[in-house]
The first five atom37 places (N, CA, C, CB, O) and aatype in JSON, in Angstrom:
{
  "aatype": [12, 14, 9, 4, 10, 14, 16, 12, 3, 15, 13, 1, 1, 18, 9, 18, 19, 11, 18, 1, 10, 10, 10, 11, 19, 10, 6, 13, 19, 2, 9, 0, 10, 4, 5, 18, 13, 11, 2, 16, 4, 5, 19, 12, 2, 1, 11, 9, 2, 1, 19, 12, 8, 10, 19, 6, 19, 8, 6, 10, 18, 9, 13, 13, 11, 7, 11, 13, 3, 3, 10, 2, 16, 6, 1, 10, 1, 12, 0, 9, 1, 0, 2, 6, 16, 3, 0, 11, 10, 13, 18, 13, 3, 14, 11, 15, 10, 3, 17, 3, 3, 18, 13, 19, 2, 2, 8, 9, 14, 7, 10, 19, 11, 13, 19, 9, 1],
  "atom_mask": [
    [1, 1, 1, 1, 1],
    [1, 1, 1, 1, 1],
    [1, 1, 1, 1, 1],
    [1, 1, 1, 1, 1],
    [1, 1, 1, 1, 1],
    [1, 1, 1, 1, 1],
    [1, 1, 1, 1, 1],
    [1, 1, 1, 1, 1],
    [1, 1, 1, 1, 1],
    [1, 1, 1, 1, 1],
    [1, 1, 1, 1, 1],
    [1, 1, 1, 1, 1],
    [1, 1, 1, 1, 1],
    [1, 1, 1, 1, 1],
    [1, 1, 1, 1, 1],
    [1, 1, 1, 1, 1],
    [1, 1, 1, 1, 1],
    [1, 1, 1, 1, 1],
    [1, 1, 1, 1, 1],
    [1, 1, 1, 1, 1],
    [1, 1, 1, 1, 1],
    [1, 1, 1, 1, 1],
    [1, 1, 1, 1, 1],
    [1, 1, 1, 1, 1],
    [1, 1, 1, 1, 1],
    [1, 1, 1, 1, 1],
    [1, 1, 1, 1, 1],
    [1, 1, 1, 1, 1],
    [1, 1, 1, 1, 1],
    [1, 1, 1, 1, 1],
    [1, 1, 1, 1, 1],
    [1, 1, 1, 1, 1],
    [1, 1, 1, 1, 1],
    [1, 1, 1, 1, 1],
    [1, 1, 1, 1, 1],
    [1, 1, 1, 1, 1],
    [1, 1, 1, 1, 1],
    [1, 1, 1, 1, 1],
    [1, 1, 1, 1, 1],
    [1, 1, 1, 1, 1],
    [1, 1, 1, 1, 1],
    [1, 1, 1, 1, 1],
    [1, 1, 1, 1, 1],
    [1, 1, 1, 1, 1],
    [1, 1, 1, 1, 1],
    [1, 1, 1, 1, 1],
    [1, 1, 1, 1, 1],
    [1, 1, 1, 1, 1],
    [1, 1, 1, 1, 1],
    [1, 1, 1, 1, 1],
    [1, 1, 1, 1, 1],
    [1, 1, 1, 1, 1],
    [1, 1, 1, 1, 1],
    [1, 1, 1, 1, 1],
    [1, 1, 1, 1, 1],
    [1, 1, 1, 1, 1],
    [1, 1, 1, 1, 1],
    [1, 1, 1, 1, 1],
    [1, 1, 1, 1, 1],
    [1, 1, 1, 1, 1],
    [1, 1, 1, 1, 1],
    [1, 1, 1, 1, 1],
    [1, 1, 1, 1, 1],
    [1, 1, 1, 1, 1],
    [1, 1, 1, 1, 1],
    [1, 1, 1, 0, 1],
    [1, 1, 1, 1, 1],
    [1, 1, 1, 1, 1],
    [1, 1, 1, 1, 1],
    [1, 1, 1, 1, 1],
    [1, 1, 1, 1, 1],
    [1, 1, 1, 1, 1],
    [1, 1, 1, 1, 1],
    [1, 1, 1, 1, 1],
    [1, 1, 1, 1, 1],
    [1, 1, 1, 1, 1],
    [1, 1, 1, 1, 1],
    [1, 1, 1, 1, 1],
    [1, 1, 1, 1, 1],
    [1, 1, 1, 1, 1],
    [1, 1, 1, 1, 1],
    [1, 1, 1, 1, 1],
    [1, 1, 1, 1, 1],
    [1, 1, 1, 1, 1],
    [1, 1, 1, 1, 1],
    [1, 1, 1, 1, 1],
    [1, 1, 1, 1, 1],
    [1, 1, 1, 1, 1],
    [1, 1, 1, 1, 1],
    [1, 1, 1, 1, 1],
    [1, 1, 1, 1, 1],
    [1, 1, 1, 1, 1],
    [1, 1, 1, 1, 1],
    [1, 1, 1, 1, 1],
    [1, 1, 1, 1, 1],
    [1, 1, 1, 1, 1],
    [1, 1, 1, 1, 1],
    [1, 1, 1, 1, 1],
    [1, 1, 1, 1, 1],
    [1, 1, 1, 1, 1],
    [1, 1, 1, 1, 1],
    [1, 1, 1, 1, 1],
    [1, 1, 1, 1, 1],
    [1, 1, 1, 1, 1],
    [1, 1, 1, 1, 1],
    [1, 1, 1, 1, 1],
    [1, 1, 1, 1, 1],
    [1, 1, 1, 1, 1],
    [1, 1, 1, 1, 1],
    [1, 1, 1, 0, 1],
    [1, 1, 1, 1, 1],
    [1, 1, 1, 1, 1],
    [1, 1, 1, 1, 1],
    [1, 1, 1, 1, 1],
    [1, 1, 1, 1, 1],
    [1, 1, 1, 1, 1],
    [1, 1, 1, 1, 1]
  ],
  "atom_positions": [
    [[-5.04, -12.92, 12.62], [-4.32, -13.51, 11.72], [-4.45, -12.99, 10.64], [-4.48, -14.65, 11.61], [-5.58, -13.0, 10.17]],
    [[-3.32, -12.32, 9.85], [-3.37, -11.47, 8.41], [-4.46, -12.77, 7.48], [-1.26, -11.18, 7.51], [-4.67, -13.8, 8.11]],
    [[-4.98, -12.66, 6.26], [-5.2, -13.25, 5.41], [-4.33, -13.25, 4.34], [-6.16, -13.01, 5.2], [-4.03, -12.06, 4.28]],
    [[-3.57, -13.93, 3.24], [-2.87, -13.69, 2.63], [-3.62, -13.99, 1.08], [-1.74, -14.3, 3.13], [-4.28, -15.03, 1.03]],
    [[-3.57, -13.33, 0.08], [-4.72, -13.36, -1.28], [-3.43, -13.44, -2.24], [-6.02, -11.67, -1.6], [-2.5, -12.65, -2.13]],
    [[-3.46, -14.59, -3.3], [-2.56, -14.74, -4.16], [-2.64, -13.7, -5.64], [-2.67, -16.21, -4.39], [-1.7, -13.22, -6.27]],
    [[-4.37, -13.56, -5.93], [-4.23, -13.2, -6.45], [-5.44, -11.84, -6.82], [-3.84, -14.14, -6.92], [-6.33, -11.85, -5.98]],
    [[-5.6, -10.78, -7.82], [-5.99, -9.49, -7.18], [-7.87, -10.21, -7.33], [-5.35, -7.64, -8.31], [-8.84, -9.92, -6.64]],
    [[-7.77, -11.02, -8.29], [-9.36, -11.7, -8.46], [-9.8, -12.44, -7.09], [-9.41, -13.01, -9.82], [-10.89, -12.43, -6.52]],
    [[-8.33, -13.22, -6.67], [-9.11, -13.93, -5.08], [-9.41, -12.79, -4.17], [-7.93, -15.08, -4.02], [-10.34, -13.1, -3.42]],
    [[-8.83, -11.19, -3.89], [-9.38, -10.32, -3.47], [-9.92, -9.8, -3.68], [-9.18, -9.9, -3.22], [-10.11, -8.96, -2.8]],
    [[-10.66, -9.63, -4.8], [-12.1, -8.85, -5.26], [-12.89, -9.35, -4.71], [-12.6, -8.81, -6.59], [-13.69, -8.66, -4.08]],
    [[-12.99, -10.6, -4.71], [-13.91, -11.9, -4.3], [-13.82, -12.04, -3.08], [-13.61, -13.23, -4.87], [-14.77, -12.71, -2.67]],
    [[-12.74, -11.58, -1.84], [-12.78, -11.43, -0.59], [-13.39, -10.24, -0.13], [-11.64, -11.54, -0.15], [-14.11, -10.26, 0.87]],
    [[-13.04, -8.65, -1.11], [-13.93, -7.96, -0.38], [-15.96, -7.7, -0.71], [-13.08, -6.69, -0.47], [-16.87, -6.99, -0.27]],
    [[-15.71, -9.15, -2.09], [-17.31, -8.64, -2.4], [-17.93, -9.82, -1.28], [-17.99, -8.86, -4.47], [-19.09, -9.53, -0.96]],
    [[-17.37, -11.26, -0.52], [-17.8, -11.35, 0.05], [-18.13, -11.24, 1.61], [-17.75, -11.74, -0.43], [-18.99, -11.76, 2.33]],
    [[-16.78, -10.1, 1.88], [-17.13, -9.93, 3.36], [-17.86, -8.98, 3.56], [-16.14, -9.75, 4.2], [-18.79, -9.09, 4.36]],
    [[-17.53, -7.49, 2.7], [-18.02, -6.47, 2.74], [-18.8, -5.66, 1.91], [-17.36, -6.07, 2.98], [-19.36, -4.64, 2.31]],
    [[-18.87, -6.15, 0.57], [-19.96, -5.58, -0.58], [-21.56, -6.0, -0.44], [-19.47, -6.2, -2.09], [-22.51, -5.24, -0.62]],
    [[-21.62, -7.67, -0.02], [-22.77, -8.14, 0.4], [-23.58, -7.43, 1.6], [-22.49, -9.4, 0.68], [-24.69, -6.9, 1.58]],
    [[-22.39, -7.65, 3.0], [-23.36, -6.61, 3.88], [-24.01, -5.12, 3.77], [-22.73, -6.43, 4.9], [-24.92, -4.66, 4.46]],
    [[-23.23, -4.43, 2.62], [-23.48, -2.92, 2.26], [-24.48, -2.95, 1.48], [-22.38, -2.15, 1.6], [-25.19, -1.94, 1.46]],
    [[-24.9, -4.35, 0.41], [-26.08, -4.17, -0.3], [-27.04, -4.49, 0.56], [-26.18, -4.87, -1.48], [-28.01, -3.74, 0.66]],
    [[-26.89, -6.02, 1.55], [-27.89, -5.94, 2.6], [-28.27, -4.41, 3.11], [-27.33, -6.79, 3.78], [-29.44, -4.03, 3.23]],
    [[-27.02, -3.54, 3.42], [-27.28, -2.51, 4.68], [-28.37, -1.22, 3.72], [-25.33, -1.68, 5.46], [-29.22, -0.49, 4.24]],
    [[-27.94, -1.28, 2.06], [-28.47, -0.5, 0.93], [-30.04, -1.02, 1.44], [-27.81, -0.97, -0.86], [-30.81, -0.09, 1.71]],
    [[-30.5, -2.24, 1.57], [-31.62, -2.96, 1.51], [-32.23, -2.25, 2.24], [-31.64, -4.25, 1.8], [-33.27, -1.69, 1.9]],
    [[-31.68, -2.14, 3.4], [-32.55, -2.2, 4.86], [-32.09, -0.1, 5.11], [-31.49, -3.87, 6.6], [-32.4, 0.41, 6.19]],
    [[-31.74, 0.36, 4.53], [-31.82, 1.86, 4.27], [-33.29, 2.07, 3.44], [-30.38, 2.42, 3.31], [-34.23, 2.72, 3.9]],
    [[-33.3, 1.59, 2.49], [-34.62, 1.62, 1.39], [-35.56, 1.4, 2.03], [-34.73, 0.65, 0.24], [-36.36, 2.33, 1.89]],
    [[-35.97, 0.52, 2.77], [-37.3, -0.04, 3.26], [-37.37, 1.41, 4.71], [-37.13, -2.25, 3.92], [-38.47, 1.82, 5.08]],
    [[-35.91, 2.01, 5.36], [-36.21, 2.92, 6.71], [-36.48, 4.13, 5.99], [-34.9, 3.11, 7.95], [-36.36, 5.2, 6.58]],
    [[-36.96, 4.08, 4.29], [-36.71, 5.83, 4.42], [-35.4, 6.23, 4.35], [-37.17, 6.51, 5.81], [-35.16, 7.32, 4.86]],
    [[-34.83, 5.85, 4.04], [-32.84, 6.66, 4.41], [-32.48, 6.49, 5.51], [-32.47, 8.42, 4.4], [-31.65, 7.32, 5.86]],
    [[-32.72, 5.78, 6.22], [-31.86, 5.63, 7.86], [-30.72, 5.84, 8.03], [-31.77, 4.42, 8.49], [-30.19, 6.48, 8.94]],
    [[-30.13, 5.19, 6.94], [-28.59, 4.34, 7.28], [-28.16, 5.18, 6.26], [-28.29, 2.4, 7.05], [-26.94, 5.08, 6.11]],
    [[-28.75, 6.06, 5.41], [-27.88, 6.83, 4.4], [-26.32, 7.02, 4.13], [-28.22, 7.95, 4.57], [-25.52, 6.67, 3.26]],
    [[-26.27, 7.77, 5.38], [-24.77, 8.64, 5.51], [-23.63, 7.37, 5.75], [-24.76, 9.95, 7.16], [-22.43, 7.44, 5.48]],
    [[-24.32, 6.21, 6.31], [-23.37, 5.11, 6.65], [-22.92, 4.35, 5.16], [-24.18, 3.99, 7.79], [-21.79, 4.03, 4.78]],
    [[-24.19, 4.19, 4.51], [-23.99, 3.73, 3.35], [-22.66, 4.23, 2.73], [-25.1, 4.02, 2.6], [-21.58, 3.69, 2.46]],
    [[-23.16, 5.48, 2.6], [-22.41, 6.01, 1.58], [-21.01, 6.25, 2.55], [-23.19, 7.45, 0.8], [-20.56, 7.29, 2.08]],
    [[-20.15, 5.86, 3.58], [-18.94, 5.96, 4.06], [-18.4, 5.08, 4.24], [-18.81, 6.47, 4.91], [-17.25, 4.84, 4.61]],
    [[-19.29, 4.46, 3.95], [-18.57, 2.78, 4.55], [-18.46, 2.01, 2.4], [-20.59, 1.29, 6.26], [-17.69, 1.08, 2.17]],
    [[-19.27, 2.6, 1.28], [-19.38, 2.93, 0.03], [-18.02, 3.57, -0.26], [-20.6, 3.78, -0.24], [-17.18, 3.02, -0.97]],
    [[-17.88, 4.58, 0.25], [-16.73, 5.64, 0.35], [-15.56, 4.82, 0.44], [-16.8, 6.68, 1.63], [-15.16, 4.44, -0.66]],
    [[-14.61, 4.26, 1.88], [-14.32, 3.0, 2.44], [-13.55, 2.21, 1.35], [-15.63, 2.29, 2.91], [-12.36, 2.24, 1.04]],
    [[-14.65, 1.45, 0.83], [-14.43, 0.28, 0.45], [-13.75, 0.53, -1.17], [-15.83, -0.56, 0.61], [-12.96, -0.24, -1.71]],
    [[-14.31, 1.85, -1.78], [-14.02, 1.94, -2.87], [-12.93, 3.06, -3.07], [-15.15, 2.03, -3.52], [-12.73, 3.63, -4.14]],
    [[-12.09, 3.37, -1.58], [-10.78, 3.51, -1.51], [-9.74, 2.92, -1.37], [-10.62, 3.99, -1.01], [-8.63, 3.29, -1.74]],
    [[-9.99, 2.06, -0.89], [-9.68, 0.7, -0.58], [-8.98, 0.04, -2.19], [-11.28, -0.14, 0.04], [-8.0, -0.4, -2.8]],
    [[-10.28, 0.37, -2.22], [-9.93, -1.21, -3.99], [-9.1, 0.16, -4.22], [-11.8, -2.05, -5.92], [-7.88, 0.15, -4.06]],
    [[-9.71, 1.25, -4.55], [-8.58, 2.02, -5.64], [-7.12, 1.79, -5.02], [-8.87, 3.94, -5.79], [-6.35, 1.43, -5.91]],
    [[-6.63, 1.87, -4.06], [-5.28, 1.41, -3.51], [-5.04, 0.35, -3.91], [-5.09, 1.33, -2.21], [-3.99, 0.23, -4.55]],
    [[-5.86, -0.79, -3.7], [-5.12, -2.27, -4.32], [-4.93, -2.11, -5.59], [-5.95, -3.67, -4.21], [-4.22, -3.01, -6.05]],
    [[-5.32, -1.23, -6.45], [-5.14, -1.42, -7.72], [-4.27, -0.93, -8.07], [-5.91, -1.17, -8.41], [-3.69, -1.44, -9.03]],
    [[-3.6, 0.62, -7.29], [-2.64, 1.26, -7.59], [-1.18, 0.33, -7.4], [-2.79, 2.5, -6.8], [-0.09, 0.44, -7.96]],
    [[-1.67, -0.6, -6.4], [-0.25, -1.07, -5.89], [-0.06, -2.3, -5.98], [0.06, -0.8, -4.59], [0.64, -2.96, -5.22]],
    [[-1.03, -2.96, -7.46], [-1.71, -4.17, -7.52], [-0.18, -4.78, -7.89], [-3.16, -4.32, -8.69], [-0.07, -5.98, -7.63]],
    [[0.72, -4.3, -8.3], [1.68, -5.17, -9.49], [2.62, -4.84, -8.72], [1.88, -4.77, -11.24], [3.62, -4.65, -9.41]],
    [[2.91, -4.58, -7.09], [3.61, -4.55, -6.08], [2.82, -5.37, -4.85], [3.92, -3.13, -5.86], [3.58, -5.97, -4.09]],
    [[2.08, -5.41, -4.7], [1.5, -6.48, -3.96], [1.1, -8.04, -4.43], [0.42, -5.9, -3.56], [1.01, -8.85, -3.52]],
    [[0.92, -8.4, -5.47], [0.87, -9.46, -6.04], [2.45, -10.17, -6.73], [-0.21, -9.14, -6.98], [2.49, -11.38, -6.95]],
    [[3.29, -9.55, -6.93], [4.46, -8.94, -7.23], [5.14, -10.63, -6.69], [4.86, -7.2, -6.3], [5.24, -10.86, -5.49]],
    [[5.49, -11.54, -7.58], [6.1, -12.79, -7.05], [7.62, -12.86, -7.36], [5.37, -14.03, -7.67], [8.1, -13.96, -7.13]],
    [[8.66, -11.71, -7.95], [9.46, -11.55, -7.91], [10.78, -11.63, -6.58], [0.0, 0.0, 0.0], [10.36, -11.8, -5.44]],
    [[11.71, -11.55, -6.69], [12.83, -11.67, -5.94], [13.48, -10.72, -6.05], [13.52, -12.6, -6.12], [13.89, -10.28, -7.12]],
    [[13.78, -10.09, -4.55], [14.29, -8.2, -4.87], [15.97, -8.93, -4.44], [13.34, -6.31, -3.23], [15.95, -10.05, -3.95]],
    [[17.33, -8.24, -4.64], [18.55, -8.58, -3.7], [19.13, -6.97, -4.54], [19.64, -10.57, -3.98], [18.91, -6.28, -5.54]],
    [[20.16, -7.02, -3.06], [20.95, -5.63, -3.5], [22.59, -6.02, -4.05], [21.05, -4.46, -1.93], [23.65, -5.52, -3.68]],
    [[22.38, -7.01, -4.99], [23.5, -6.91, -5.2], [23.76, -5.68, -6.39], [23.91, -8.28, -5.47], [24.82, -5.2, -5.97]],
    [[23.59, -5.3, -6.99], [23.7, -4.13, -7.92], [24.46, -2.83, -7.12], [22.11, -3.71, -8.44], [25.5, -2.29, -7.49]],
    [[23.48, -2.42, -5.73], [23.36, -1.67, -4.57], [25.3, -2.69, -4.23], [21.41, -2.02, -3.32], [25.97, -2.67, -5.27]],
    [[25.8, -3.18, -3.43], [26.42, -3.99, -2.97], [27.37, -3.55, -4.14], [25.82, -5.36, -2.69], [27.74, -2.39, -3.96]],
    [[27.91, -4.15, -5.33], [28.72, -3.51, -6.21], [28.75, -1.46, -6.11], [28.07, -4.19, -7.72], [29.92, -1.07, -6.1]],
    [[28.42, -1.08, -6.09], [28.03, 0.56, -6.17], [28.9, 0.55, -4.89], [26.12, 1.26, -6.07], [30.1, 0.83, -4.91]],
    [[28.27, 0.23, -3.87], [29.33, 0.76, -2.78], [30.65, -0.02, -2.5], [28.64, 0.82, -1.43], [31.24, 0.5, -1.55]],
    [[31.4, -1.24, -3.1], [31.83, -1.5, -3.5], [33.32, -0.38, -4.06], [30.91, -2.05, -3.94], [34.42, -0.05, -3.61]],
    [[32.62, -0.18, -5.1], [33.2, 0.69, -6.31], [33.47, 1.73, -5.02], [31.99, 1.25, -7.9], [34.44, 1.59, -4.27]],
    [[32.84, 2.4, -4.93], [32.94, 3.92, -4.52], [34.03, 3.67, -3.34], [31.29, 4.73, -3.94], [34.98, 4.45, -3.37]],
    [[34.05, 2.6, -2.18], [35.29, 2.18, -1.47], [36.18, 2.25, -2.23], [35.35, 0.98, -0.94], [37.26, 2.62, -1.75]],
    [[36.12, 1.99, -3.49], [37.56, 1.45, -4.18], [38.03, 3.0, -4.57], [37.38, 0.17, -5.81], [39.25, 3.09, -4.69]],
    [[37.45, 3.99, -4.74], [37.84, 5.12, -4.65], [37.61, 6.41, -3.56], [37.53, 5.32, -5.62], [36.51, 6.95, -3.49]],
    [[38.57, 6.79, -2.84], [38.62, 8.27, -2.43], [37.53, 9.15, -2.59], [39.59, 8.89, -3.07], [36.64, 9.59, -1.87]],
    [[38.0, 9.29, -4.06], [37.41, 10.58, -4.26], [36.28, 10.11, -4.42], [37.87, 11.48, -5.29], [35.61, 10.31, -3.41]],
    [[35.63, 9.47, -5.34], [34.43, 9.56, -5.1], [33.34, 9.02, -3.61], [34.18, 9.02, -6.21], [32.15, 9.24, -3.37]],
    [[34.58, 8.13, -2.72], [33.49, 8.27, -1.65], [33.47, 9.64, -0.87], [33.68, 7.11, -0.58], [32.38, 9.77, -0.31]],
    [[34.04, 10.39, -0.73], [33.77, 11.61, -0.45], [32.76, 12.34, -1.29], [34.87, 12.21, -0.44], [31.93, 13.14, -0.85]],
    [[32.88, 12.08, -2.19], [31.74, 13.0, -3.38], [30.57, 12.37, -3.29], [32.12, 13.0, -5.15], [29.86, 13.21, -2.73]],
    [[30.03, 11.59, -3.44], [28.72, 10.74, -3.17], [28.58, 9.98, -1.75], [28.63, 9.6, -4.3], [27.47, 9.54, -1.42]],
    [[29.38, 9.87, -1.17], [28.81, 9.28, 0.18], [27.93, 8.15, 0.15], [28.07, 10.25, 0.88], [26.95, 8.4, 0.85]],
    [[27.9, 7.55, -0.12], [27.35, 6.5, -0.28], [27.04, 5.57, 0.45], [27.73, 6.15, -0.87], [27.67, 4.58, 0.06]],
    [[26.49, 5.36, 1.19], [26.49, 4.1, 2.77], [24.86, 4.59, 3.27], [28.19, 4.62, 4.59], [24.4, 5.55, 3.89]],
    [[24.16, 3.0, 2.46], [22.32, 2.76, 2.91], [22.81, 2.53, 4.77], [21.2, 0.63, 1.85], [21.82, 2.39, 5.49]],
    [[23.69, 2.51, 5.26], [23.76, 1.49, 6.57], [23.58, 2.03, 7.49], [24.85, 0.8, 6.91], [23.26, 1.59, 8.59]],
    [[23.83, 3.54, 6.99], [23.92, 5.09, 7.63], [22.97, 5.48, 7.72], [24.55, 6.12, 7.06], [22.94, 6.26, 8.68]],
    [[21.75, 5.36, 7.08], [20.18, 5.41, 7.16], [19.83, 4.88, 8.65], [19.4, 4.37, 5.91], [20.18, 3.83, 9.19]],
    [[18.82, 6.18, 9.27], [18.31, 5.47, 9.83], [16.6, 4.91, 9.55], [18.65, 6.0, 10.83], [15.59, 5.58, 9.75]],
    [[16.65, 3.87, 9.18], [15.08, 3.15, 8.22], [14.19, 3.49, 9.21], [14.9, 1.16, 7.82], [13.08, 3.77, 8.75]],
    [[14.28, 3.56, 10.43], [12.66, 3.88, 10.97], [12.01, 5.16, 11.0], [12.49, 3.55, 12.35], [10.85, 5.55, 10.93]],
    [[13.39, 5.77, 11.16], [13.33, 7.46, 11.15], [12.9, 7.51, 9.78], [14.87, 8.44, 11.46], [11.84, 8.14, 9.83]],
    [[13.15, 7.16, 8.45], [12.88, 7.35, 7.07], [11.66, 6.8, 6.87], [13.85, 6.81, 6.17], [11.04, 7.26, 5.91]],
    [[11.22, 6.07, 7.41], [9.6, 5.68, 7.08], [8.54, 6.0, 7.98], [9.4, 4.24, 6.94], [7.37, 5.94, 7.62]],
    [[8.88, 6.33, 9.09], [8.03, 7.17, 9.53], [7.89, 8.5, 9.32], [8.06, 7.06, 10.49], [6.83, 9.05, 9.04]],
    [[8.97, 9.03, 9.46], [8.93, 11.04, 8.77], [8.55, 11.45, 7.69], [10.22, 11.82, 8.51], [7.83, 12.41, 7.45]],
    [[9.39, 10.14, 6.45], [8.88, 10.84, 4.92], [8.55, 9.51, 4.36], [10.19, 11.82, 3.83], [7.43, 9.71, 3.9]],
    [[8.82, 8.35, 4.14], [7.88, 7.53, 3.59], [5.86, 7.3, 3.61], [8.52, 6.53, 4.12], [5.0, 7.29, 2.73]],
    [[5.87, 7.19, 4.96], [4.28, 6.73, 5.09], [3.85, 8.61, 4.97], [3.71, 5.61, 7.09], [2.97, 9.13, 4.28]],
    [[4.59, 9.11, 5.66], [3.61, 10.88, 5.19], [3.75, 11.15, 3.52], [4.61, 12.73, 6.13], [2.77, 11.4, 2.82]],
    [[4.73, 11.09, 3.16], [4.62, 11.22, 1.49], [3.23, 10.51, 1.09], [0.0, 0.0, 0.0], [2.28, 11.11, 0.59]],
    [[3.26, 8.94, 1.42], [1.84, 7.58, 0.92], [0.8, 9.02, 1.45], [1.6, 5.3, 2.37], [0.49, 9.8, 0.55]],
    [[0.46, 9.22, 2.43], [-0.81, 10.22, 3.03], [-0.7, 11.19, 1.72], [-0.48, 11.18, 4.86], [-1.34, 11.28, 0.67]],
    [[0.19, 11.74, 2.19], [-0.13, 13.03, 1.8], [-0.19, 12.99, -0.29], [1.3, 14.16, 2.67], [-0.75, 13.9, -0.9]],
    [[0.17, 12.36, -0.69], [0.31, 11.92, -2.51], [-0.13, 10.87, -2.8], [1.67, 11.75, -3.19], [-0.23, 10.67, -4.01]],
    [[-0.5, 9.96, -2.05], [-1.27, 8.48, -2.63], [-2.57, 8.6, -2.37], [-0.84, 7.03, -1.93], [-3.42, 8.72, -3.25]],
    [[-2.87, 8.58, -0.59], [-4.05, 8.41, -0.06], [-4.93, 9.76, 0.02], [-3.81, 7.8, 1.2], [-5.44, 10.09, 1.09]],
    [[-5.05, 10.35, -0.87], [-5.61, 11.65, -1.08], [-7.4, 11.61, -0.71], [-5.24, 12.06, -2.78], [-8.08, 12.63, -0.83]]
  ]
}
């Protein structure tokens, strides 16, 4: 079941309690066992830091409370429909896009390549 956190501070607290404390315990055990878990600690720390970085980069979108509508887009579609020349020139019909294909083959690979480096 997904957990919905309303603020960035609540997310930070959740990450700290759920993951950072366990990592601190593992780091302590690592010291006691002469760096036996050194690689595991480094990998886990990198993963936590990467998630925190991604959430901080996207914070404005993740915790945004606004509502979106497509009123302006719909007005643009109607204006283009009214003028045959513009309709042929711009061919603006978002309903004709295969959105599943777009997200799988364009949007997500772009995020992976340029954001989640």
